C-alpha positions in Angstrom: 175.4 71.4 191.0 176.7 68.0 190.6 174.8 67.7 187.4 176.7 70.6 185.9 180.0 69.3 186.9 179.1 65.9 185.1 178.0 67.7 182.0 181.6 69.0 181.5 183.3 65.7 181.9 183.5 64.2 178.5 184.5 60.7 178.1 188.2 60.1 178.6 188.5 63.8 179.2 189.5 65.8 182.3 187.5 68.3 184.4 187.1 71.7 182.4 186.6 73.5 185.5 190.3 73.4 186.0 191.4 74.4 182.5 192.6 71.0 181.4 192.8 69.5 177.9 189.6 67.9 176.5 189.5 65.0 174.3 190.0 67.2 171.3 193.9 67.3 170.9 194.0 71.1 169.9 191.2 72.3 172.2 192.5 74.4 175.2 189.5 76.0 177.3 190.8 77.8 180.3 187.7 78.7 182.7 185.7 81.5 181.6 184.9 82.7 184.9 186.3 80.8 187.7 185.0 82.7 190.5 181.5 82.3 189.3 181.7 78.6 188.6 183.3 77.8 191.9 180.4 79.6 193.6 178.1 77.7 191.6 179.6 74.3 192.4 180.2 74.8 196.2 178.8 71.9 198.3 175.7 72.7 200.4 174.0 71.0 203.3 170.6 71.8 201.7 169.0 71.1 198.5 171.3 71.2 195.4 171.5 74.7 193.8 170.1 74.7 190.2 171.0 77.1 187.4 168.5 79.0 185.2 168.5 78.5 181.6 170.0 82.1 181.3 172.9 81.2 183.6 173.5 77.9 181.8 173.4 79.6 178.5 175.6 82.4 179.6 178.0 79.9 180.9 178.2 78.0 177.7 178.8 81.3 175.8 181.8 82.1 178.1 183.2 78.6 177.5 183.0 78.7 173.7 184.3 82.4 173.3 187.3 81.6 175.6 188.4 78.7 173.4 191.3 79.9 171.0 190.4 77.4 168.5 186.7 78.3 168.3 187.7 82.0 168.0 189.7 81.4 164.7 188.2 78.8 162.7 187.5 77.8 159.1 184.5 75.7 158.5 183.6 73.9 155.2 179.8 73.5 154.3 177.1 73.9 151.7 175.1 77.2 152.0 171.3 76.9 152.7 168.3 79.0 154.2 170.3 82.1 152.9 168.5 85.3 154.3 169.4 89.0 153.4 167.0 91.2 155.4 166.8 95.0 154.9 169.2 95.5 157.9 172.1 94.5 155.7 173.0 91.4 157.8 173.1 87.9 156.3 171.7 84.8 157.9 172.1 81.3 156.5 173.1 77.7 157.6 176.2 75.8 156.8 175.5 72.1 156.5 176.9 68.8 155.4 175.8 65.2 155.3 175.5 64.9 159.1 175.1 68.3 160.8 174.2 72.1 160.5 175.5 75.2 161.9 173.8 78.5 161.9 175.8 81.4 160.5 175.7 85.2 160.8 177.7 88.0 158.8 177.2 91.4 160.1 176.5 94.2 157.5 180.3 95.6 157.3 181.6 92.0 156.5 178.6 91.2 154.4 179.3 94.1 152.1 182.7 92.7 151.4 182.0 88.9 151.1 178.2 88.4 150.7 178.3 88.3 147.1 180.0 84.9 147.3 176.8 83.3 149.0 174.3 81.3 147.3 172.0 78.5 148.2 173.7 75.1 147.4 177.2 76.6 147.0 180.0 75.0 149.0 182.1 77.7 150.8 184.8 77.8 153.5 183.8 80.3 156.2 186.1 82.0 158.8 185.0 83.3 162.1 184.3 82.6 165.6 181.8 80.5 167.6 179.4 82.1 170.1 176.0 81.5 171.5 172.9 83.5 170.7 171.5 83.5 174.3 167.8 84.1 173.2 167.5 80.9 171.5 170.3 78.9 173.2 172.0 78.4 169.8 175.5 78.3 169.0 176.5 80.2 165.8 179.4 81.0 163.4 180.0 84.9 163.3 181.7 85.1 159.8 184.3 87.7 158.9 185.5 86.1 155.7 184.5 83.7 153.0 186.1 81.8 150.2 184.8 79.2 147.9 185.3 75.6 148.7 188.7 74.4 147.5 190.4 78.0 147.7 192.5 76.9 150.6 194.7 75.0 148.5 194.9 77.8 145.8 195.7 80.2 148.5 198.6 78.1 149.8 199.9 78.1 146.3 199.2 81.8 146.1 201.5 82.2 149.1 204.1 79.8 148.1 204.6 81.5 144.5 204.4 85.0 146.1 207.2 84.2 148.6 209.2 82.9 145.7 208.9 85.8 143.4 209.4 88.4 146.4 212.6 86.5 147.1 213.6 87.1 143.5 213.1 90.9 143.8 210.0 91.1 141.3 208.1 93.1 143.9 210.9 95.4 145.1 209.3 98.9 145.6 212.5 100.5 144.0 211.6 99.1 140.7 208.3 100.9 140.7 207.8 103.6 138.2 205.9 106.7 138.3 202.9 107.1 136.0 203.0 109.8 133.4 201.2 112.9 134.8 199.5 113.7 131.2 199.3 110.4 129.2 198.6 110.8 125.5 198.2 106.9 124.8 196.6 104.5 127.1 197.0 100.8 126.5 194.3 98.5 128.1 194.5 94.7 128.5 191.2 93.1 129.5 188.2 91.4 128.0 186.8 93.0 125.1 183.1 91.8 126.2 183.3 92.6 129.9 181.6 95.6 131.7 185.0 96.6 133.1 186.2 97.9 129.6 183.1 100.0 129.2 183.5 101.5 132.6 187.0 102.4 132.0 186.4 103.8 128.6 183.7 106.1 130.1 186.0 107.2 132.9 188.8 108.1 130.5 186.4 110.0 128.3 185.0 111.9 131.4 188.4 112.7 132.9 190.9 113.0 130.2 189.3 112.9 126.7 192.6 114.1 125.0 194.0 110.6 125.4 194.1 107.8 122.7 193.0 104.5 124.1 194.5 101.2 122.7 192.5 98.2 123.7 194.5 94.9 123.5 191.8 92.3 124.2 192.3 88.9 125.8 190.7 86.4 128.0 190.8 87.0 131.6 189.6 83.6 133.0 190.4 80.1 132.1 193.3 77.9 131.1 194.0 79.8 128.0 194.0 83.2 129.8 197.6 83.5 130.9 199.0 83.2 127.4 196.4 85.6 125.9 197.1 88.2 128.6 201.0 87.8 127.7 200.2 88.2 124.0 198.1 91.3 124.7 200.9 92.9 126.7 203.3 92.0 124.0 201.3 93.6 121.3 201.2 96.8 123.1 205.1 96.7 123.6 205.7 96.0 119.9 203.9 99.1 118.7 205.8 101.8 116.8 204.5 104.2 119.0 204.3 102.9 122.6 201.4 103.8 124.9 202.3 105.9 128.0 200.7 103.6 130.4 198.9 100.2 130.4 196.0 99.2 132.5 195.6 95.5 133.1 192.0 94.9 134.7 189.2 92.5 134.9 186.1 92.4 137.0 185.3 90.7 140.4 185.4 86.9 140.9 186.6 84.2 143.3 190.3 83.4 143.8 189.9 80.7 141.1 188.4 83.2 138.7 191.1 85.5 139.2 193.9 82.8 139.1 195.3 83.8 135.6 196.7 86.8 137.2 198.5 84.7 139.7 200.1 82.8 136.8 203.8 83.0 137.3 204.4 83.8 133.4 202.1 86.6 133.6 203.6 88.1 136.7 207.0 88.1 135.2 205.7 89.6 131.9 204.1 92.5 134.0 207.4 93.1 136.0 209.4 93.1 132.6 207.0 95.5 130.9 208.9 98.3 129.3 205.8 100.6 129.9 204.4 101.6 133.4 201.4 99.5 134.3 198.5 99.7 136.6 196.3 96.9 137.6 192.6 96.9 138.5 191.8 93.1 139.1 188.6 92.4 140.9 187.4 94.3 144.0 189.1 96.3 146.6 189.4 93.1 148.7 190.9 91.2 146.0 194.8 90.8 145.6 196.8 89.0 143.0 200.4 88.5 142.2 200.2 90.7 139.3 199.2 93.6 141.8 202.6 93.1 143.3 204.4 93.1 140.0 202.6 96.2 138.7 203.9 99.8 139.0 200.7 100.7 140.7 197.4 98.8 142.0 194.0 100.3 141.8 191.2 98.6 143.8 189.1 98.3 140.7 189.1 98.7 136.9 187.5 102.1 137.1 190.0 103.1 139.8 192.8 101.9 137.4 191.5 104.4 134.8 191.2 107.1 137.4 194.7 106.6 138.7 196.0 106.7 135.2 194.5 109.9 134.1 194.5 113.3 135.4 190.8 115.0 135.9 190.4 117.7 133.3 188.1 119.5 135.5 190.6 120.0 138.0 193.2 120.8 135.2 191.0 123.6 134.1 190.7 125.0 137.6 194.3 124.6 138.1 194.9 126.5 134.8 192.5 129.3 135.7 194.4 129.5 139.0 197.7 129.6 137.3 196.3 132.3 134.9 195.1 134.6 137.8 198.5 134.1 139.6 200.3 134.8 136.4 198.4 138.0 135.9 198.8 139.1 139.5 202.5 138.4 139.4 202.9 140.4 136.0 200.9 143.1 137.6 203.1 143.1 140.6 206.1 142.8 138.6 205.1 145.9 136.4 204.5 147.8 139.5 207.8 146.9 140.9 209.5 147.6 137.7 207.8 151.1 137.5 208.9 151.8 141.0 212.4 150.8 140.3 212.4 152.7 137.0 211.3 155.9 139.0 214.1 155.3 141.5 216.7 155.0 138.9 215.3 157.9 137.1 215.6 160.0 140.2 219.1 158.7 140.9 220.1 159.5 137.3 218.8 162.9 137.4 220.5 163.4 140.9 223.8 161.9 139.5 223.4 163.2 135.9 226.0 165.9 134.3 222.8 167.8 133.2 221.8 168.0 136.9 225.2 169.2 137.8 225.0 171.7 135.1 221.5 172.9 136.0 222.7 173.3 139.8 225.6 175.2 138.5 223.3 177.1 136.1 221.3 178.1 139.3 224.2 179.0 141.1 225.5 181.2 138.3 222.2 182.8 138.1 222.4 183.5 141.8 226.0 185.0 141.5 224.6 187.1 138.4 222.0 188.5 140.5 224.1 189.4 143.2 226.7 190.9 140.6 223.9 193.0 139.1 222.8 194.2 142.4 226.3 194.9 143.5 226.9 196.7 140.1 223.9 198.8 140.5 224.8 199.7 144.0 228.1 200.5 142.9 226.7 202.5 140.0 224.4 204.3 142.4 227.2 205.2 144.8 229.3 206.5 141.9 226.3 208.5 140.6 225.6 209.9 144.0 229.4 210.7 144.3 229.3 212.5 140.9 226.2 214.1 141.7 228.0 215.6 144.8 231.1 216.5 143.1 229.0 218.1 140.3 227.1 220.0 142.9 230.5 221.0 144.6 232.0 221.9 141.3 228.9 223.8 140.3 229.7 225.9 143.4 233.1 226.6 141.9 232.0 227.3 138.5 232.7 230.9 137.6 229.7 230.9 135.6 227.6 230.0 138.6 229.3 233.0 140.3 228.2 235.2 137.5 224.8 234.1 138.1 224.9 235.8 141.4 225.7 239.2 139.8 229.5 238.9 139.3 231.3 239.5 136.0 234.6 238.4 134.7 236.6 241.4 133.2 239.4 240.6 130.6 241.6 242.7 128.6 241.7 242.5 125.0 244.3 239.9 125.1 242.3 237.7 127.5 244.0 238.3 130.9 241.8 238.9 133.8 241.6 242.1 135.5 242.3 241.7 139.1 243.5 245.1 140.2 242.4 248.6 138.8 246.1 249.7 138.8 246.8 247.1 136.0 244.5 249.2 133.7 245.0 252.4 132.0 242.5 255.0 131.0 240.8 254.5 127.6 241.8 250.8 127.7 239.0 248.5 126.1 237.9 245.6 128.3 235.6 242.8 127.9 233.0 242.0 130.6 231.4 238.6 130.8 228.2 238.2 132.8 225.9 235.2 133.3 223.9 235.7 130.2 226.4 237.1 127.9 229.3 239.7 127.6 229.9 243.1 126.5 232.9 245.5 125.9 233.6 248.5 128.1 236.4 251.2 127.8 238.2 252.5 131.1 237.3 256.0 131.6 238.7 256.5 135.2 240.7 254.5 137.6 240.1 254.9 141.2 242.7 253.6 143.5 241.9 251.3 146.5 242.7 253.7 149.1 240.0 256.1 147.9 237.5 253.1 147.7 238.1 252.3 151.3 237.4 255.9 152.2 234.3 256.0 150.0 233.0 253.0 151.8 233.7 254.4 155.3 
């Protein structure tokens, strides 16, 4: 155990087992597993306890992974022995004139930064130090890469970003919405780059109705900033302005993209009278132009997509709106028909014609009742007349004559009621039921003689 203890006493340093500062002024290493180490270093009366290779390697890994400096470190070196197996991970060695360091980039990070690797290229790699226990080799596990020298550029990037941000150039309230259906699209990019063709294909596929105005310029190099500004001015000075401007270029290193971090370019984009969309580099690349633009896209193709509606989606939307409109019209017509029927019913109910018809019906009813009453009254009168006629017929002298009686009148028309009113030889007129005839009185019999005869 004493041997292990001596290993971690660097010259001029203190015991690492007690979490003290090593000779490196910035290297603090608290004990990774204090209990395990104390158990390993306990004095014994017997033969010294030895560590297995695995235990020692595991201990070294714990020490390295507990050091905050080694877990957040940038390393400068030249790429060599670059290997890209089918797994998608990347393995290589960073070296300088005196040492070499094995490096690993796992597949998710390799998809972002692996394009920066090339044998013989100097890079700055960020990551954490650990031990690959199987081989007992310490390695740098990388999560970020940048070409050598970009550290100073990045510091300038941060300085200029803070300055412009303090001036309010990146204020979110200044961002303008993009036109929903652009008719003219301006593009500021390299005329020979693949990014331009990708954007043209995307615009043709998504929104072929738009006119595309390409204002070419250099996108890299010392002359690029002034050419980008000139390209923007050409579009802004057209008699018919574009509805939106796309400012794009393909991927590259921080140095390759530096023209879009130029203060003059950034200010020109912020002052543009036309809404701007940037699509510079890859999704992980950020430039100051992105912060000044109204909208940032991850790639040039993404910028074309953000600036244009999808015609296929628009067709679906129009079809949906047509169906919705047709349904709404049909429903509206049905509702109007029902409302019309209700109004018609109310109108008929409240209309004078309805009242007239109602009164007419009531008049018809009264007329019918009057007719029945009249007929009844007439029938009663008829029956009464019939009764009177019957009674009158019973009192009619002619009716009496029909029973064998006769009416005897004198020549002067006076009725003969008593024989004593007559004289012998007097002519009389006798009326019977079926005519009359004349007679002459030949004899007169007094009443008393008639009574005797009857007895």
